[in-house]
N, C-alpha and C positions, 0 to 999 in steps of 0.2 A: 657447536650450537645445535639445539634440539629442533623440535617441530615448530612450524610457523605459528605465531601468536594468532588466536582466532579473530582478533580485531581486524586483521588484515583481510579477512574474508567477509567483512560487513559490506553491504551494498549501499553506496553513498546515495542512491536514489531514494532510500528510506531514511536519510538523515533528517529530513523535514518531519516534524511531528504530525503535520496534516497528512502528508503522503503515507507515513507509517500507519496512522489511524484509518485512513481511507482503505488501505489494503487489508487491514484487520477487519474492517466492516464488511468487506467483500469475501472474506475467507470461506464461507460455506457455499461458494458458487452462486450466491444470490445476485440478482440484477436489481439494483436500486436506482430510483430516480434521483435526479439532482437535488430537488427540494428535500427529500427524505434524508439524503446524505448530509446536506447542510444542517439540518435539524439535529441529526444523530451526532454529528461531529462538532456541533456548536461553533460553526465557522461561517464567515461571510461568503457571499457568492463569488467575489473576485478571487479570494484566496483558494477557494475550492476549485474554481474554474482553472486556475493556474496549475494546481496540483494534478487535476485530471489530465490537462493538456500535456504536462510533463510525463506522466505515467503512460499516456496514450502514445506519445512520440517514441518511447522506447519499447513499446509493445507489451507493457505490463497490464493494461486495461483496454477494453474495447468499449466503444460508445455506440448507442443507437438512438436516433432521433425519430420522433413520431408526434402524434397528437392525441390528447385525451379531450374529447369533445372538440372544441375549436382552439384549445390551448396547446402550444408547442411544449414538448417534454424531451428531456434527454435522460436516457438510462445508461448506467455504467455497470460493467461486469469485469472481473479479473480474467485474464487469459491464463492458459496453462503455463506459459513462460513466466508471467507475473507470480503465479502461485508457487512455482518452483523457486524463483528468486526470493520470494518472501519467506518460504520455508527454510531456505539456506541461511537467510539473514537471522531468523529466529534461532536456528541451530547454533550459529556463531555467537549470538548473544548468550545463549545458555552455556556454551563452552567458556565464554569469558567469565561468567559467574562461577562456574566450577573451577576454572583455572585459578581465579582469585582465592577461592576457598581452600584450594589444595596447598597454597603457599603459607598457610598459618601453622 
């Protein structure tokens, strides 16, 4: 038997389309506030909150709370660990595409 199939290196934490999209939105090291992320990802507050909480719990994103004027805000940023995990996930996806194409 040959090399391990690249699908076995996919990170299940990115199996959710919202979590995958959230990490993609934070790729450039940007810190985005919750409402901007909800708008960009076209997702409801509850689903986004759950996704952020999941990624925060495993150390893939960090959050910062503060206020703008008198309104509370939450900002989200990817961590180095999250960036590395996401890059590895993207690399595995690319290998899957290449693996499938090489079988023709």
